[in-house]
C-alpha positions as CSV (number, residue, x, y, z in Angstrom):
1,M,10.2,-12.7,-15.9
2,K,11.5,-13.8,-12.5
3,H,12.0,-11.3,-9.7
4,S,13.5,-11.5,-6.2
5,I,11.7,-9.3,-3.8
6,S,14.8,-9.1,-1.5
7,A,16.9,-7.7,-4.5
8,I,14.5,-4.8,-5.0
9,A,15.6,-1.6,-3.1
10,P,12.8,-0.5,-0.7
11,F,11.6,3.1,-0.6
12,T,9.5,5.0,1.9
13,I,5.9,5.7,0.7
14,S,5.1,7.5,3.9
15,R,6.7,7.5,7.3
16,G,6.8,3.9,8.5
17,F,5.6,2.4,5.1
18,H,8.5,0.8,3.3
19,A,7.7,-0.8,-0.1
20,R,9.4,-2.9,-2.8
21,M,7.5,-2.7,-6.1
22,I,7.2,-4.7,-9.3
23,H,5.7,-2.8,-12.3
24,T,4.2,-4.6,-15.3
25,D,2.6,-2.9,-18.3
26,N,-0.8,-2.9,-16.6
27,M,-0.3,-3.1,-12.8
28,T,1.9,-2.5,-9.9
29,I,2.5,-5.0,-7.1
30,A,3.8,-3.5,-3.8
31,Y,5.3,-5.5,-1.0
32,V,5.0,-3.2,2.0
33,D,6.5,-3.5,5.5
34,V,4.7,-1.2,7.9
35,D,6.1,-0.1,11.3
36,E,3.8,-0.5,14.3
37,G,1.9,2.8,14.9
38,A,2.6,4.2,11.4
39,D,-0.2,6.4,10.0
40,L,-0.9,6.7,6.3
41,P,-2.4,10.1,5.5
42,E,-5.7,10.3,3.7
43,H,-5.3,10.3,-0.1
44,A,-7.0,9.2,-3.3
45,H,-5.8,8.0,-6.7
46,V,-7.3,6.9,-9.9
47,H,-5.9,3.4,-9.4
48,E,-8.1,0.5,-8.1
49,Q,-6.2,-1.0,-5.2
50,V,-6.4,-4.4,-3.7
51,L,-4.9,-4.6,-0.2
52,N,-3.9,-8.1,1.1
53,L,-2.9,-8.1,4.8
54,L,-0.4,-10.9,5.4
55,E,0.6,-10.1,9.0
56,G,-0.5,-7.8,11.7
57,R,-3.6,-5.6,12.4
58,F,-4.3,-2.7,10.2
59,E,-7.1,-0.1,10.4
60,L,-8.1,1.0,6.9
61,I,-10.5,3.9,6.5
62,V,-12.2,4.2,3.1
63,N,-14.8,6.9,2.4
64,G,-14.8,7.7,6.1
65,Q,-15.7,4.1,7.2
66,P,-13.1,2.2,9.4
67,H,-12.3,-1.4,8.7
68,L,-10.1,-3.4,11.0
69,L,-8.1,-5.9,8.9
70,E,-6.4,-9.0,10.2
71,P,-4.2,-11.6,8.4
72,G,-5.9,-13.1,5.4
73,D,-8.2,-10.1,4.9
74,V,-8.4,-8.6,1.5
75,F,-10.0,-5.2,0.8
76,V,-10.7,-3.7,-2.6
77,I,-10.4,0.1,-2.6
78,P,-12.2,1.6,-5.5
79,S,-10.7,4.2,-7.9
80,N,-10.7,7.7,-6.5
81,A,-11.9,6.6,-3.0
82,P,-10.3,8.7,-0.2
83,H,-8.5,6.3,2.2
84,S,-6.0,6.3,5.0
85,G,-4.7,3.8,7.5
86,K,-3.0,3.0,10.8
87,A,-0.9,0.0,11.7
88,H,-2.0,-1.3,15.1
89,T,1.0,-3.7,15.0
90,R,3.9,-4.3,12.6
91,C,2.3,-5.3,9.3
92,R,3.1,-7.0,6.0
93,I,0.9,-6.0,3.1
94,I,0.7,-6.8,-0.6
95,D,-1.0,-4.1,-2.5
96,V,-2.0,-4.5,-6.2
97,F,-2.8,-1.4,-8.2
98,Q,-4.3,-1.2,-11.6
99,P,-3.4,0.6,-13.8
100,V,0.3,0.7,-13.1
101,R,1.5,3.3,-10.6
102,E,3.6,5.5,-12.9
103,D,4.1,7.9,-10.0
104,F,5.8,5.1,-8.0
105,R,7.7,3.8,-11.0
106,N,9.3,7.2,-11.4
107,G,9.9,7.7,-7.7
108,N,7.4,10.6,-7.3
109,V,5.1,9.6,-4.5
110,A,1.6,10.9,-4.8
111,Y,1.5,12.2,-1.2
112,A,4.1,13.6,1.0
113,V,6.3,11.5,3.2
114,R,5.6,12.6,6.8
């Protein structure tokens, strides 16, 4: 099935994190635009997450360890690993979650928008 990302209404995951999502039976793909300086609060979820940084510089903290990501970097976040992040610049990210993020599909975000 063909999708057009620009036709998907964005929603705010957390302050400064604006996502458009496609959900399949088994995974969620999130196209995320991040404002410079935006912080993602620490959280964890059962989903395995693969973060693909397309543009910008993003500091990802997983299990207390910081990782500075640059364009072309990919980071696999294990299931249930506590993680947070900060955009050093404006960023574009593609996140892939498995299994599907039912909480995002239904519009109930797993952590509070700040």
